[in-house]
N, C-alpha and C positions, 0 to 999 in steps of 0.2 A: 406380201403374198406371192410365193412362187407361181409362175404361169401367167399368161397373158390371154386377152380376148382378141380375136380378130375383129375388124370393123364390122363384118357380116354377123358374127355371133353376138357382138355387143347390141347391134341394131334389133336382133331378134329378141333378145333378153329385155331390153328397154320397151319394145313394143308389147311384148307379153306382160311385162309389169304394169303397163298403163292401160291395157286393153280392158273394156267393160265385159268383153266376151270371154275372159279368162277367169278360171275358178279362182276364188280369193286366195287359197293357200298357194297355189302355182304363182300367182302374181307376186306374192310377198317373197317366195324363194327365188324368183327371178331377180327381183331388186337385191335380195341378199347376195347372190352370187356376184352381181355387178359391184357391190360394195366390198366384198371380200378381196376382189382384185384391185379395187382403187383405194381402199382405206385399210385393209388388213382385217384379219379375222375378229380380232377383239373390238375394233370400232364398229364393224358390221354388225356383230352380235349386240353391241349396246344399243345401236340405232333401231334394230329390230325387236329389241326386248326379249332376247333369246340367250341361251347359254353359249359359251365359245364352242362347246362340243357340238352343239346343234348347228351352229354356223358352219363349222368345218365339215360336218357330215353332209350337208346339202352341196357344199363346193365340191367334195370328193365324188358324190353321186352325179353332179354335173360333168366332172371330168371324164368319168367312166361311161356314162349313158347319154350325155348331152341333155336336150331339153326333156326327153322321156325320163330322166333320172329324178325330175322335179315333181313328178306325179306322186299321189299318195300310193304307198304300197299296200297290197292286200294284208288286212290285219288278221291275226290269230285271235282266239277267244270267242267271245259271243258272236254268232254269225249275224250279218246285216239283215234287215228286213227286206223281203222280196218286193219286186216292183209293184206287184199286185197288192200287197199289204199297204205300201206307200201310198198308192192310188186311193185305196178305199179309206185309209185314214184322212187324207187330205180333202177328199170329196164329201165327207160327211157333212161338212158346212153347206154343201149345196142341196141337202135333203132337210126336211123338217125334223127337229130334234125329236126323240121319243116322247110318247104321251106323258103329261105331267112336268116335263122339263121345260125351263124357260129358254135354254139354249144348250148347245153342245158343251161338254166337259170332257177332260181326258178319261174320266171313269166311264161316261156314257159312250164315248167313241170306242174305248176298249171292249165294252161289253158287245157293241154293234158289229165290230170287226173280228172279235174272237181272238184278241191278242191281250198281252198284259198292259196295265196302265204305264208301266215303265216304257215299254216299247212305243207307245203313243207319244209319250213325252219326248223320247229320243227323236221321233221323226219330226215332231213339230219343232224342236229346237234347231234341227238341221235345216228346215225349209223356212222358218219364221224366226230366224236368228235374231234376237232383240239387240238394239243398239247398232246394227249395221245400217248406214245410210245407203239406200239402194240406188238413188239418183240424186242429181245435182240441185235441181231448182228448190227454192224455199216456198212450200205451199201454204204457210200460215198467214193468216187464216184464209180458207178456201171453201168452196162448195164443188161437189162432183157434178159436171154438166154433161158427161157423155161416157158411154160404156160400149165397146165394140169387141165382140168375140168372133173370130173368123179363122179358119184354117190357114190363110195366107198371112195373118198377123192380127194382134189385138191392140187395143188402145184404151186409155182412160184419159178423160178430159177434166181440167179443173179451171175454175174461174176465181180469181183473187177478189175478195170482198174488202169492204172498208171496216170490218170489225176489229175489235181490239185484239191484241196479240194473245196468243194462246197461252194457257196457264202451264206452269212448270210440271204440274201433276199430270201424268198420262191420262189418256181418254178413259171414260168408264168402260166396265167390261161389256155392257150392253152395246155400246157403239162399236167397240172393237169386233164384237161378234158380227154385226152387220156388215162392216168394212170388209172383214174376212171373207164373207160370202162373195161380195162384190169383186174383190181382187182375185178370188180363186175361180171366177167365172170362166176363164180361159181353159180350165180343166174340163169344161164340157166337150172340148174338141182336141185335147192332147193330153199326153202324160206329163207329170210334173217335172221329170228329169230329162225331157226331150232335148235332143242335141241342140247347141246353139249354132250350127253350121250355117243357118241361113238358107238352106236349100228349100225351095218351095215357097219362099216368102216374097212379098212385094211391098216395099215401104211406100211407094208413090201411091199404090192402091189403097193402102190404109189411111194415108192422108186425104185422098180424094173422098173416100167414104165419109170421113170426119167433116170435110168442108161442105159436103151435101146435106149433112144433117144438122150441123151446129147453126145456131142462130147467126145471121150475117153481121159483120162489123163488131162483133163481141170478142174482146181478147180472151184467148183461151191457151192453156198450157196443155199440150198432149204428151203423154208418156206411152211410148210404143215399145213392142217387144221384138222389134226388127231393126236392122242396122240402117241408118240413115245414109244411103249411098249418095253418090254425086247427082243422080237424077232427082232423088228426093230433096236434096238441098237446093237444086235449081227450082223445084216446085215450090218449096217454102219461100223462096225469095220473092215470089209474086203474091204471097198472102201474109203480109206483115203482122196480122192480127193473131196469127197462129205461130206459137213457139213450141218446138217438138225436142223431146229428149229420148235418147235410145237406152233401154234397160234390157240386159241379157235375160234370157228366159231362166237362167239359174237364179237370178236376183230378183225376179218379178214378185215372187210371193213374199220376198222380204219387205215389200212396200207396206204391209198391213198395218204396222204400228205406226209408221211415219205418217201415212195418211189419216189414220184414225185420230192421231194427236193434232192433225192440222184442220180437220174438217169442222166447220161451224156446227155448234150444237142444235141451232135452229133448224138444220137440215134433217134432223133425226127421223122425224116421221116419214118424210119423203123418201129417204133412204131405206126405212124399214119396208116401204112398199116396193121399192126396188129389189130389196132382198127377196120378197115374195115372188116377184116376177122371174128372177134368176132360178129360183127353186122349182116354179112351175116349168120353165123350159127344161130343166133337168128331168123333171118327172115325165115330160113328153119325149125325151130322147133327142132334144134339139142339139145340134153341133154348131149352130150359129146364134148369136144373140146381139141385138143392138137396142140401145136406149139413149134417148137425147132429152135433156131438159128444155122445155119450150121457152121461147124468148120472154114470155110474159109471167113465167114462174118467179116467185120471190120467196125469199126465206121468211119475210114477214107474214106470209100466209099460213105459216106453221109456227108462229111465235110461241105458242104453248107447248111445242114438242119437247123443248128442253126438259120440262117436268117428267116426261114419260121415260127418260133415261136416267132417272135418279138412281144412284148407287150409294151405298154406305160410304160416307167421307172418310178421309184418312184419320181425322180426329176420332171419329166413331170406332174405327177398326183398332187404333191404339188403345182407346178406353176399354173397349172389350177384352183385348189382350191383357191389359193390366188388371182387369176385373178377374179373369181367369187365373192369373198369377197370384192375386190376392186370396182367391178361393183355395188354391193349392197351399199357400203358406199358412193358411188358417186350419188346415187339415180337413176343410169341407169338400175337397176334390182330390181325387187321385188318378193316377194313370190308369187308363182303360175304362174309367167310370163315365156314366152318362153326364153331360154337362147340363146343370138345371138352368134353363133360360131365364126364368124370373129372378133367381138368385144372382145370376151374372148381370142382369139388367140393373138390379139395385146396386151392386158394387160398382158398375160402370157409370151410373148416373143417367141411363138411357130408359126409354120406354121398352116394354117387352117386345113389342113389334119390331122396334128398331134393332134391338140386340139380336132377335132371331134372324133379321136380314143379314146382319154382320156374320153370324155364325154359319149361314147358308153360304155366304160368299167364301168364308174361310174353308168350309167343306169342299167347295168347288175348286178351290186352289190347293187342296190336299193338305193344308196346314193343320186341320183337325179331322177326325174320322166321322163318318156317318154310316150307320147301319141300322136297318129296319125303321128308317125315319128319324131316329134319335142321334144327336150328336154326342160324340164321346171324345175324351181326352186321349191323344195318342200315347202309346207306349214307346218310348225312344229305344232304339236299337242301334248297335255299331253302324249299321248300314245307313240309318237316317242321319247319324252324325257325319258320316263321310260325305253323303250326298249334299248335306247342308253347307258344310265347310268347302267342298269343292266348288259349289255354285257361288258361295260368297267370295272365295278366293279369285274365281274368274272375274266376277263383277267388280269386286274391290280393285283388282288390277287395272281395269278400265278407269275406274274413279280416280285411283292415285295418279296414273298416268295423265289424265285429263288435268287434274289440279296442278301438277308440276308443269306440264308442257304449256298450258294456256296461262300460266303465271297468275292464277286466280287467287285474290286475297282471301284468306280464311276469315270467316265472321267472328266476332268476339265470343259468340256462344261456344265456339270449339275450345277456346282457352278456358272459359268458364267451366266446362265439363272436365277439362284437364286439372284444373284447380280442385274440382270436387274429388277427383281421383287421388290427388295427394293428400286431401284431408281424410279420406276413407282409409288410405294406407297408414297414416299416422295413428288413427283411432282403431285400427284393426277391424274395420267393417267390411268384411269380405263380400257378402252378398250385394251391399250397396255399391262397391267398387265394381263389381261385374256389370251392373246395370248402368253406372256412369260411363263405363267403357263402351257399352252398346249405344248409349246416347251420343257419345262422341263420334263413333262410327257413322251413325245416321246423319249427323250434321255434315260430316265430310261429304256423304253421298248427296245430300241437298245442295251443298255449295258447288259441287261439280256441274250443276245445271244440265244433267243428262236424264231427262224425265223418265224414259222407260227403264234404263238401268238402275237409277236411283230408287225408283219406287219397287223394283223387284228386290233390291238389296234390302230395303227397309222391311218388305214382307218376310224375308228370311231372318231378319233381326227379331221380328215378333215370334218366329218359330223358335229361335235360340233362347228368347227370354222364357218361353214355356219350358224348354228342355232344362235350362239351368235351374228353374224353380222346381222342377220335378225332382232333380238330382238333390236340391236342398243343400245344407250346409256341409255335407260330405264332399262336395265338389271344391277343390282347391286349385285355383290357378293363382299363384302368388302375385299379390298386388305390386310388388317391386318389379316383377317381370312384365306385368301390364303397363306400369309406368314407363320402363325402359322402351318397350316396344312401341308405345304411343309416342314418346318423346322422339324416338328416331324417325318414325313416320312423318310427324310435323316438321321435323328439321329438314329431311330431304325434300318434302313438298315446297317448303319455303325456300329452298336452295334452287329450286325450279329444274331440278335433274330428274327427268321421268325414269331414267334407268335404276337409279338407286332408290327412288321412291317406290317403285314397283317391287324392287328387292326387299326393302323394309316391310312392306305390306305382306308379301308371301311369307316372310320369316314369322311374322305375328301370326298369320293363319296356321302355319305349321305348328306354332307353340300352343295355340288354343286347341287345335285338334288333338295334339298329343295328350295334352291334360284331360280332355273330354273322354277320350278313347280308354286312357288308363283308368279313369273312374268306372267307366262301364265294365271293363274287364274285372276290376276288383269287386263289383257288386253282382256280377253275373253268377 
């Protein structure tokens, strides 16, 4: 690579790449620039899983504009949401949901704020980005022991329990809803995009407040949104029972899913009460809030609480999805029609009450429609296909990279699904081949052991199953191409090459999307 970095420039780039105070995109680009100089554009691009053109672009921008060239440029097209809209969307969780709603959804938030559901989804993806590890400590399994919201700095306290390891399945939606309110409590006194400059903050004061309120001699992990300067580190050395980790304010809200996945289910009832307290503080206009779990509190006191957060299981959701597909194939259900709960329950082997709960969750997640209190089968549009494949492409990229980089051995069920694909190809069973392909992809998602990303991917698979069934036999994604794409993905994963595994996955998604869109255009 032509050009060199001065020792000072290199130090700034490396510090930027490693700092928690740096926006994730800028940190990645800073590392990319260093790699371009040290390793060349091709190798730097491979390590960052970007194209050579992208790597070269950021190197050129750095040469022209220095560190400022690594910032995101203003984008054309759809204007970004205003700060006021972002604040109102993110603070809905601090208010009680609308009458009749169990919790906030993208639909109810959109109605309350007066924006589209797509805008709400974009804002939530930006601030609650799934799969991003916001901080270092492993909190599994833990209980929340301390919440402190203060203009000078905020903190969350956790105490590790002796419970069993958390499940690979993500936390139920009811628990995520409660944790979201708790993690968003700092929005009582600040804007979500407030600068990470550190001005006006005091790490030592945040730590002192925690020490005064937490039970003495109990080990606790504190996550704070202020930088732990030298004075704070010295203070911590006198309190060995307290371990502290700093999280940037930009990354704070991204803790939601990580915390929800780690929290002991037995604390559910207690945290539900905490959610009510946070919402009461919001209704009273409070800018400060503090809560501490007393030393004699015990999760055994709420042993029945786990029953309260019961949500439809993964098996129930898949059964209902297959029941819907069976009804479509039998001609008993068409796009846009009302989904008959009793009929779907019979096809799914579930009770009507359980099937209704699953349909309610699918509607909350916008996988099916709900109008005038009735559930309806969606009518796929090109936009639906694009959004689904875009989301699956991004999630699948993380899954493929994880499987290859972590050298994870693929389970035998993956090869079993691939063998089924070969059988379907030989017998000309096109619909069955498509479903076997989706089964194989779901098993890859499970094997990656990335609960949040894997679960979202599997939900999108359910949506695809419904789309493909609605399209019927007119949809033709040649099985020989399915086989070739899947064979390449499995080969690259087993070669443990993240770059080529990701490239193989993206190629498959492009092929799938092209066939789906071509079919939609033909029948439009």
